[in-house]
N, C-alpha and C positions, 0 to 999 in steps of 0.2 A: 530380429534385432533388438538390443537392449540399451539403456543408457542409465546413467547414474545422473540425478539431478538434485539440486539445492533449492528448498523452499523453505520458509519459517525457520530458518536456522538449522534444519535437519537435511541429510541426504537420503535419497530413495533410490533403489534399483527397479526401474520399470521397464515393461515391454507393453506391445499393444495388446489391449484387452484387459490389463490388470486393473484392479481397483486399489486405491490407496487412501488413508486418512491422513490429511495434513492440518496445519495450523489454519485458521479462519483466513479466507481469501475472499475478495469483492466480488459479487455477483450472485445471481438466482439459480435455482436447479433448472437445467436446460442450456445454460450459457456455456460458450466455449472459451477456454483459457488457453494461452500458450506458456509453456515453462521454457523461457531461454536461458537461464542458467544452468547449462549442460556440463559436467564436470568430465564425464567419460562415455565412451560409446563404443560398442563392439558387435560383432556378429559370430556367434561361436566362441572360438578361440583367439580369433584375431580383433585388433581394436582399430577403429575407424578414426579418420580426422574429424575435428571437431568444427570446422569451417562452417559456418551457417546452419548448424544443426538446432533442431527445434523440436521439442516434444508437445504434441497438440492433445489436450484433456478436456472432458465434458465433466460439469459440476452436477453431480448426482443429488445431492442434498447438502444443506448447511445443517448442522445438528449439534449436540452438545455431549460432552462425555459424561461417565457415571459422576455422581457427587463424591467428592473427597472432603471428610472432616478434618479440620485443623483444630486441635485440641491442645492449649498451652497450659500448665500448671506448674506451680512453684509450691512444694510443700511446706507445710507450717505457716505459710503467708495468707492464707484465704485469697489466692490468686487463681482463679479458673477463667478461661476465654476459649470460647468455642465458636467456631467459624466454618462456613461450608463453602466450596468452590466447585463449579462446573465449568470446565475449560470449552471453549466453543471451537469446532473444527469444521472442515469441509470434506465431503467425500468426493473423490475424482475417479472418473474412469479413462484410463489412458486409450486415446484413439489411434495415435500413431507416433511412431519414432522416424524422424526423418529431415529431409533438407527443407530450410525455411522457404516457404512461398513469398515472393516478392510481391508487394503490393503497389499499385499505380499511385504516382504522386498526385497530390491534389492539382487541380487546373488551375492555372494562373488567372483565368478568366473570373473563377469564382473568389479569389482571394483579393482582386483588385477592388472591387466595390467597397469592401470593408475600409481600406486604407483611406479612400476618397471620400468616404461618407460625411466625415465632419471637418471641414476646413477650419483652421484656427487662425484668427486674427490678431496679432500682438497688441493693437490697442484695445481689442475686446477683453484680452486676457489680463491686462493690467487694471482695467476698471471693476474687475469681477473680485480682486481681493479687497476684502474689507480692511479699513485703517485700523492701527492698533491704537487703544486707548492709553493716555499716559497714566503711570501709577499714581495711585493714591498718596496724598501728602499725609505725613505723620503730624501729630501735635507737637509743639515745641515743648522741651523738658521744662519742668518748673524749677525756679532757682531755690536752693536750700537758704533757709534764713538763720 
């Protein structure tokens, strides 16, 4: 099964076991990422529905591309600028192309203590704000004689 995914503003045709080089993604080598922006999927000659389709990949390495020299020149104006650039990219190995796995929702017991941790009293909240100082007075203008 193959899929066409979009990441970093580009589109890639991937299948399980493929290695691709994409724009820099967050994570370190060994992390698993999911590419959820699937544009097309198919198996052989038939196209599959995209409902809940997910591509799972593993980060192999964070690397840099070859250096590109950027040289600007305007003749007869003594204008020369030389810059170099190395684009950062991520190397991915596609683990699977298939349906998204549903994750369990966080338990409400864990979320409840966060909300009840800091009760706020209205009287305390108004006392905490410092009073504004009045603006400095300007000296009166001198009369012209």
